[in-house]
C-alpha positions as CSV (number, residue, x, y, z in Angstrom):
1,X,-11.7,-26.7,26.9
2,X,-10.8,-26.7,23.2
3,X,-7.6,-25.0,22.3
4,X,-7.9,-22.3,19.6
5,X,-6.9,-23.3,16.1
6,X,-3.8,-21.3,15.0
7,X,-3.1,-21.0,11.3
8,X,0.5,-20.5,10.2
9,X,1.3,-19.3,6.7
10,X,4.0,-17.7,4.7
11,X,2.7,-14.3,3.8
12,X,3.4,-10.9,2.4
13,X,2.4,-8.2,4.9
14,X,2.0,-4.6,4.1
15,X,1.6,-2.0,6.9
16,X,0.4,1.4,5.7
17,X,0.2,4.5,7.9
18,X,-1.9,7.6,7.1
19,X,0.2,10.7,7.5
20,X,-1.1,13.5,9.6
21,X,-4.2,11.7,10.9
22,X,-3.0,11.4,14.6
23,X,-2.6,15.2,14.8
24,X,-6.0,15.7,13.2
25,X,-7.7,13.3,15.6
26,X,-6.2,15.1,18.6
27,X,-7.3,18.5,17.4
28,X,-10.8,17.5,16.2
29,X,-14.1,17.5,18.2
30,X,-16.1,14.3,18.5
31,X,-18.7,15.3,15.9
32,X,-16.0,16.0,13.3
33,X,-14.2,12.7,14.2
34,X,-17.2,10.8,13.1
35,X,-17.2,12.5,9.7
36,X,-13.5,11.9,9.4
37,X,-13.9,8.2,10.1
38,X,-16.7,7.9,7.6
39,X,-14.6,9.7,5.0
40,X,-11.6,7.4,5.5
41,X,-13.9,4.3,5.3
42,X,-15.2,5.6,2.0
43,X,-11.6,5.8,0.7
44,X,-10.8,2.3,1.9
45,X,-13.9,1.0,0.1
46,X,-12.8,2.8,-3.0
47,X,-9.4,1.0,-2.9
48,X,-11.1,-2.4,-2.4
49,X,-13.6,-1.6,-5.2
50,X,-10.9,-0.5,-7.7
51,X,-9.2,-3.9,-7.2
52,X,-12.3,-5.8,-7.8
53,X,-13.3,-3.7,-10.8
54,X,-9.8,-4.3,-12.3
55,X,-10.1,-8.0,-11.8
56,X,-13.6,-8.0,-13.4
57,X,-12.4,-5.9,-16.3
58,X,-9.2,-8.0,-17.0
59,X,-11.2,-11.3,-17.0
60,X,-14.4,-10.0,-18.5
61,X,-14.2,-12.5,-21.4
62,X,-14.0,-15.6,-19.1
63,X,-16.5,-16.1,-16.3
64,X,-14.4,-19.0,-14.9
65,X,-11.2,-16.9,-14.9
66,X,-13.0,-14.0,-13.3
67,X,-14.5,-16.1,-10.5
68,X,-11.1,-17.7,-9.8
69,X,-9.3,-14.3,-9.7
70,X,-12.0,-12.9,-7.3
71,X,-11.7,-15.9,-5.1
72,X,-8.0,-15.3,-4.8
73,X,-8.6,-11.6,-4.1
74,X,-10.9,-12.6,-1.2
75,X,-8.0,-14.6,0.3
76,X,-6.2,-11.3,1.1
77,X,-7.0,-9.7,4.5
78,X,-7.6,-5.9,4.5
79,X,-7.7,-4.7,8.2
80,X,-7.9,-1.1,9.4
81,X,-7.1,0.2,12.8
82,X,-7.4,3.9,13.4
83,X,-4.7,5.4,11.1
84,X,-3.2,2.1,10.0
85,X,-4.0,-0.4,7.3
86,X,-2.7,-3.9,7.3
87,X,-2.8,-6.2,4.2
88,X,-2.0,-9.9,4.5
89,X,-1.4,-12.1,1.5
90,X,-0.8,-15.8,2.3
91,X,1.1,-17.5,-0.6
92,X,1.0,-21.2,0.5
93,X,-2.8,-21.7,-0.2
94,X,-3.0,-21.5,-4.1
95,X,-2.6,-24.9,-5.6
96,X,-0.6,-23.9,-8.7
97,X,2.3,-21.6,-9.5
98,X,0.0,-19.6,-11.9
99,X,-2.5,-19.0,-9.1
100,X,0.3,-18.0,-6.7
101,X,1.6,-15.5,-9.3
102,X,-1.8,-14.0,-9.8
103,X,-2.4,-13.7,-6.1
104,X,0.9,-11.9,-5.4
105,X,0.3,-9.6,-8.4
106,X,-3.1,-8.7,-7.1
107,X,-1.7,-8.1,-3.6
108,X,0.9,-5.6,-4.9
109,X,-1.7,-4.0,-7.1
110,X,-3.8,-3.4,-4.0
111,X,-0.9,-1.9,-2.1
112,X,-0.1,0.6,-4.8
113,X,-3.8,1.3,-5.4
114,X,-3.9,2.2,-1.7
115,X,-0.9,4.5,-2.0
116,X,-2.2,6.1,-5.2
117,X,-5.8,6.5,-4.4
118,X,-5.4,7.7,-0.8
119,X,-2.9,10.4,-1.7
120,X,-5.4,11.5,-4.4
121,X,-8.1,11.7,-1.8
122,X,-6.0,13.8,0.6
123,X,-4.7,11.0,2.8
124,X,-1.0,10.4,1.9
125,X,0.4,7.2,3.4
126,X,3.7,5.6,4.1
127,X,4.3,1.9,4.4
128,X,6.4,-1.2,4.1
129,X,6.0,-4.7,2.7
130,X,7.7,-7.6,4.5
131,X,7.6,-11.3,4.0
132,X,7.7,-14.3,6.4
133,X,5.8,-16.6,8.6
134,X,2.7,-15.2,10.4
135,X,0.2,-16.7,12.7
136,X,-3.6,-16.2,12.7
137,X,-6.2,-17.3,15.2
138,X,-9.5,-16.9,13.3
139,X,-11.9,-16.4,16.1
140,X,-9.9,-13.9,18.1
141,X,-8.6,-12.1,15.0
142,X,-5.1,-12.4,16.4
143,X,-2.4,-11.4,13.9
144,X,1.1,-12.4,15.1
145,X,4.5,-12.7,13.5
146,X,7.7,-10.8,12.7
147,X,6.6,-9.4,9.4
148,X,3.8,-7.4,11.2
149,X,6.4,-6.0,13.6
150,X,9.1,-5.4,10.9
151,X,6.8,-3.6,8.4
152,X,5.3,-1.4,11.1
153,X,8.7,-0.4,12.6
154,X,10.1,0.4,9.2
155,X,7.1,2.3,8.0
156,X,7.3,4.5,11.1
157,X,10.8,5.6,10.2
158,X,9.9,6.8,6.7
159,X,9.8,10.6,6.1
160,X,7.7,10.6,2.9
161,X,4.6,9.3,1.3
162,X,5.5,6.0,-0.4
163,X,5.9,2.2,0.2
164,X,9.2,0.3,0.5
165,X,9.9,-3.4,0.5
166,X,12.3,-5.4,2.7
167,X,14.9,-7.6,1.2
168,X,12.9,-10.7,2.2
169,X,9.8,-9.3,0.4
170,X,11.7,-8.3,-2.7
171,X,13.5,-11.7,-2.9
172,X,10.2,-13.6,-2.7
173,X,8.5,-11.2,-5.1
174,X,11.3,-11.8,-7.7
175,X,11.1,-15.5,-7.1
176,X,7.4,-15.8,-7.7
177,X,7.1,-13.2,-10.5
178,X,10.2,-13.0,-12.7
179,X,11.3,-9.3,-13.2
180,X,10.5,-9.4,-17.0
181,X,6.8,-10.3,-16.0
182,X,6.4,-7.7,-13.3
183,X,3.9,-5.0,-13.9
184,X,4.4,-3.4,-10.5
185,X,7.8,-1.7,-10.7
186,X,10.4,-1.6,-7.9
187,X,13.2,1.0,-7.8
188,X,16.2,0.9,-5.5
189,X,16.7,4.5,-4.4
190,X,17.7,6.7,-1.5
191,X,14.7,6.8,0.9
192,X,14.4,9.7,3.5
193,X,14.1,8.7,7.1
194,X,12.8,10.8,10.0
195,X,16.3,10.9,11.5
196,X,17.3,13.1,8.6
197,X,19.3,10.3,6.9
198,X,18.8,8.7,3.5
199,X,19.1,4.9,3.1
200,X,19.0,2.9,-0.1
201,X,15.8,0.9,-0.1
202,X,13.5,-0.8,-2.6
203,X,10.6,1.4,-3.3
204,X,7.3,0.5,-5.1
205,X,6.5,2.9,-7.9
206,X,2.8,3.7,-7.3
207,X,2.4,6.2,-10.1
208,X,-0.2,5.4,-12.8
209,X,0.1,6.5,-16.4
210,X,-2.2,9.4,-15.7
211,X,0.0,10.5,-12.8
212,X,3.1,10.4,-15.1
213,X,1.3,12.7,-17.6
214,X,0.0,15.1,-14.9
215,X,3.2,15.4,-12.9
216,X,5.3,15.8,-16.1
217,X,3.2,18.8,-17.2
218,X,2.1,20.5,-13.9
219,X,3.7,21.9,-10.8
220,X,4.4,18.8,-8.6
221,X,4.8,20.8,-5.4
222,X,1.5,22.6,-5.9
223,X,-0.3,19.3,-6.5
224,X,1.2,17.7,-3.4
225,X,0.5,20.7,-1.2
226,X,-3.2,20.5,-2.1
227,X,-3.1,16.7,-1.2
228,X,-1.1,17.0,2.0
229,X,-3.1,20.0,3.3
230,X,-6.5,18.5,2.4
231,X,-9.1,17.7,5.1
232,X,-7.9,20.6,7.2
233,X,-4.5,19.1,8.0
234,X,-2.0,21.5,9.5
235,X,1.1,22.0,7.3
236,X,3.8,22.3,9.9
237,X,7.6,21.7,9.5
238,X,7.2,17.9,9.5
239,X,4.5,17.8,7.0
240,X,6.3,20.2,4.6
241,X,9.4,18.1,4.9
242,X,7.5,14.9,4.1
243,X,5.9,16.7,1.1
244,X,9.2,17.8,-0.2
245,X,10.7,14.3,0.1
246,X,7.6,12.9,-1.7
247,X,8.2,15.4,-4.5
248,X,11.8,14.3,-4.9
249,X,10.6,10.6,-5.0
250,X,8.1,11.4,-7.7
251,X,10.8,13.1,-9.7
252,X,13.0,10.0,-9.4
253,X,10.1,7.9,-10.6
254,X,9.6,10.2,-13.6
255,X,13.3,9.9,-14.5
256,X,14.0,6.2,-13.7
257,X,10.8,4.2,-13.7
258,X,7.7,3.2,-15.6
259,X,4.1,3.5,-14.4
260,X,2.3,0.5,-13.2
261,X,-0.3,-1.0,-15.5
262,X,-3.9,-1.8,-14.8
263,X,-5.2,1.3,-13.1
264,X,-7.2,4.0,-14.9
265,X,-8.8,6.9,-13.1
C-alpha cells in the first residue's frame, strides 16, 4: 500500500469566523438554511472574484504579468466549512523574491477583501492570521499544523468584527514586504476579547477609501447596526457589544490609519 504524500510548507494561515451564523442556523428551518448557504456562497464568490478582477486590472497592460499574477493567486487555498473560512498561502513555492512579495500581498488583499465585503453584505467576520509550518495531504484534503490551531483559537476570543495578526505573522510579513512598501496597513491597538479584557494586538486595517469617506460623514453606529442585524440576525447583548467594539475599532482606523489601496466598490 502506497503511503500518502504529505506536503510541508511555510505558510500564512487566516481563519475567519462569520459572526452570528451559528445562532441563525440553529433557529432556521431547513428550507431557509439552503437559501442561507447559497447566499453565503455568493458572497464568497464575490470575494474571490474581486481579487481576480483586481489582479487583471493592475496588470491589464501586460499579458505575461497578468498570467503570472493569476497563477500565484491560484496557489492560495480558500476553504469554507460552515461558518468558517480558511485561507492558506505557502511562501516557499515562488522562485523569486519578487514573486514571493506579490503572492503575500495578494494573500493579505484577499483577507481584507473578505473582511470588507462580507461586512458590507451583512456577514461580519472576525479572524486571525498566523504563520508557520503546515502539512497538507492532497488526496484527503488534510490540513494540519499549529498555525491552523493558533489562528482559530485566537479568532474565537475576539469580540469584534476585524482581523488580527500574530507576532509570527507580522514578523514574516515585515520581512517579506518592507513597511514602506506595504499597501495593507497594520495597526497595533487595544483589541476587545470576549472575556471583557482588551489586549494590544496587531490589527489589519480593512477599510477602503470609500469606507473612510462614508464612515467620516455618516453615523457609524447606524451603518453597523444595519450590517450586523442583516439577514434576520438577532441583535442580543453579545451582538450589540461586538457591534460597539467594531465601531470603536473603525474610529481608531479613521484617526490613526490609512485605507488599503486597490479596492474600489
